[in-house]
C-alpha positions in Angstrom: -0.1 -0.2 -0.2 1.4 3.3 -0.7 -1.6 5.6 0.1 -3.8 5.0 2.8 -6.2 8.0 3.7 -8.0 6.7 6.8 -8.4 9.7 8.6 -8.1 8.6 11.6 -5.7 11.7 12.6 -9.1 13.4 12.9 -7.7 15.9 10.0 -6.8 16.5 6.5 -3.2 16.0 7.1 -2.9 13.2 3.9 -3.2 15.7 1.9 -0.1 18.2 2.7 0.5 19.2 -0.5 3.6 16.5 -0.9 1.0 13.3 -0.7 -1.7 15.4 -1.8 -4.0 18.5 -2.1 -7.6 19.1 -1.1 -9.3 22.2 -2.9 -12.4 23.2 -4.6 -13.9 25.5 -6.8 -17.4 27.1 -7.5 -20.5 28.5 -6.1 -19.5 27.1 -2.8 -17.5 24.3 -1.1 -16.0 22.8 1.7 -14.1 19.9 3.3 -13.5 18.8 6.6 -13.0 15.6 9.2 -15.8 14.6 10.8 -16.6 12.0 13.5 -19.8 10.8 11.7 -20.8 9.4 9.8 -17.5 7.1 9.5 -16.5 3.6 9.3 -13.5 4.1 12.4 -13.1 7.6 14.4 -13.5 10.2 11.4 -14.0 10.5 7.6 -14.0 13.1 5.1 -16.9 15.4 4.2 -17.6 17.2 1.2 -20.0 19.6 0.3 -21.2 21.7 -3.1 -23.2 24.2 -3.8 -25.6 23.8 -6.7 -24.5 25.4 -9.8 -21.1 26.8 -12.1 -19.8 23.2 -12.3 -18.7 23.3 -8.3 -16.2 20.8 -7.0 -14.3 19.6 -3.6 -11.5 17.7 -4.0 -9.2 14.6 -2.2 -6.5 15.2 -4.9 -3.3 12.0 -4.3 0.2 12.8 -5.4 1.0 9.7 -4.7 1.8 7.5 -8.1 2.4 3.7 -8.5 6.1 3.3 -9.6 4.4 0.0 -11.3 1.8 -0.4 -14.1 -1.0 -1.3 -12.5 -2.3 -0.9 -9.5 -5.5 -0.7 -7.4 -7.9 2.2 -6.2 -10.0 1.8 -3.2 -12.4 4.2 -1.5 -15.4 4.0 0.9 -18.6 6.5 0.0 -21.5 7.3 2.3 -24.2 9.0 -0.1 -27.2 10.6 2.1 -30.4 9.4 0.3 -31.8 13.2 -0.3 -28.9 13.8 -2.8 -30.2 13.8 -6.4 -27.6 14.3 -9.0 -28.9 16.0 -12.4 -26.8 14.8 -15.9 -23.5 14.1 -14.5 -21.9 13.8 -10.6 -17.9 13.3 -11.0 -17.0 11.5 -7.9 -13.7 9.8 -9.0 -11.4 10.0 -11.6 -7.9 9.4 -13.2 -6.2 12.6 -14.5 -2.7 12.8 -16.4 -0.6 15.3 -13.8 0.6 17.0 -17.7 -1.5 20.2 -18.2 -2.4 19.9 -21.9 -4.3 16.6 -20.6 -7.3 19.0 -19.0 -10.2 16.1 -18.8 -9.9 12.7 -16.8 -9.1 9.6 -18.6 -12.1 7.7 -16.5 -14.1 9.0 -13.9 -16.8 7.3 -12.4 -20.1 9.4 -12.2 -23.4 8.5 -9.4 -26.1 9.2 -11.6 -30.1 8.2 -11.5 -31.7 6.5 -14.2 -35.3 4.3 -14.4 -35.1 5.5 -10.8 -32.0 3.4 -10.0 -28.6 5.1 -8.5 -26.1 3.7 -10.2 -22.4 4.3 -11.0 -21.9 5.4 -14.8 -18.1 5.5 -16.3 -17.3 8.0 -18.1 -14.3 7.8 -20.6 -12.0 10.7 -22.4 -9.8 9.3 -25.1 -6.2 10.6 -23.6 -7.8 13.2 -21.3 -8.0 16.0 -24.6 -10.9 18.4 -24.4 -11.5 18.5 -27.8 -12.3 14.4 -27.6 -16.0 13.9 -27.2 -16.6 11.8 -23.9 -18.1 8.7 -23.8 -20.5 6.9 -21.4 -20.6 3.5 -20.6 -23.7 2.4 -18.5 -24.3 -0.7 -16.6 -25.9 -3.6 -18.4 -27.9 -4.9 -15.6 -27.3 -1.7 -13.0 -26.2 -2.6 -9.8 -28.1 -0.2 -7.6 -26.0 2.2 -5.3 -26.9 2.1 -1.8 -27.7 5.2 0.1 -27.2 5.8 3.9 -24.5 3.3 4.3 -21.1 2.6 3.1 -20.3 1.6 -0.1 -16.7 0.0 -1.3 -15.8 1.1 -4.8 -12.6 -0.3 -5.8 -10.7 0.5 -9.6 -8.0 -1.7 -11.0 -5.7 1.0 -13.5 -3.3 -0.6 -15.8 -1.4 2.6 -17.1 -0.3 2.4 -20.4 0.5 4.8 -23.1 -0.1 2.5 -26.2 -3.5 0.6 -26.1 -2.6 -2.0 -23.7 -4.2 -0.1 -21.1 -7.1 -1.3 -18.8 -9.7 -0.3 -16.1 -11.7 -2.7 -14.0 -14.4 -1.2 -11.3 -15.9 -3.1 -8.6 -18.9 -1.7 -5.8 -18.7 -3.8 -3.0 -16.8 -6.5 -4.5 -19.3 -7.1 -7.5 -17.7 -6.1 -11.2 -19.6 -3.7 -12.7 -17.1 -2.4 -15.4 -14.5 -3.7 -17.3 -12.8 -2.2 -20.7 -9.5 -3.1 -22.0 -7.5 -2.2 -25.3 -7.2 1.4 -25.0 -4.7 4.4 -23.7 -4.6 5.0 -20.4 -1.7 6.9 -19.8 -1.4 10.1 -22.0 2.2 10.4 -23.0 5.2 9.7 -20.1 3.5 11.6 -17.3 1.9 10.2 -14.0 -1.5 9.3 -14.0 -3.4 11.0 -10.8 -5.8 9.8 -8.5 -9.0 11.6 -6.7 -11.9 11.3 -5.1 -14.9 14.4 -5.0 -17.9 15.8 -5.3 -18.1 17.5 -8.9 -21.2 18.4 -10.2 -23.1 21.8 -12.0 -26.3 21.2 -10.5 -27.3 19.0 -7.4 -30.0 18.7 -4.6 -30.0 19.3 -1.8 -28.4 22.8 -2.1 -25.6 22.4 -0.5 -25.0 18.6 -0.8 -22.7 16.7 1.7 -20.7 12.8 0.9 -18.6 11.3 3.2 -15.7 9.6 2.1 -13.5 7.1 4.0 -10.1 5.0 3.6 -8.8 6.3 0.4 -6.2 3.7 -0.9 -3.5 2.7 -3.4 -1.9 -0.1 -3.3 0.5 -1.2 -6.2 0.8 -4.1 -7.8 
């Protein structure tokens, strides 16, 4: 394990500028450690207002030295939260500023009355490339008012041998292979976040615990 933010320090010291950073943008955002809900003593509360693409980020600058790594985080989504057309809660993004969109992002959206994880893919992380969305063929509902684990196995490759596999509470919900997952020769960094254009209630708070990276 090369990164482990379990928030048991009761603060955000895991994101100290060397290992990572916490920050936001938009109409209103807030990030803090809270004692409840939490898997241990503390978790991180991410709050955003609704409008103007507002975001609260927990960004780690720890990058695996091997192409393959597992990324994991626990989410607590209150039942009163209603996302709009997109709500990015997880992303892999190149450190190179030329690549200004996530390569892979996970959104939690509602379709047919079912809250579920949707995977977005932007080839090369380049903003001019159209983003593709991948919906689950047999959607696994995303539970609210309890902790849910998301784990992603990410093969970072600059050719077409990259792949990503996403699990929700140990159940595989996405697998995509044969594509570029690392633009150029720059590291791909990971963030867990709450990032949306419109969301209710206003403001809306979610909780994150146990952000971990384990390289293979």
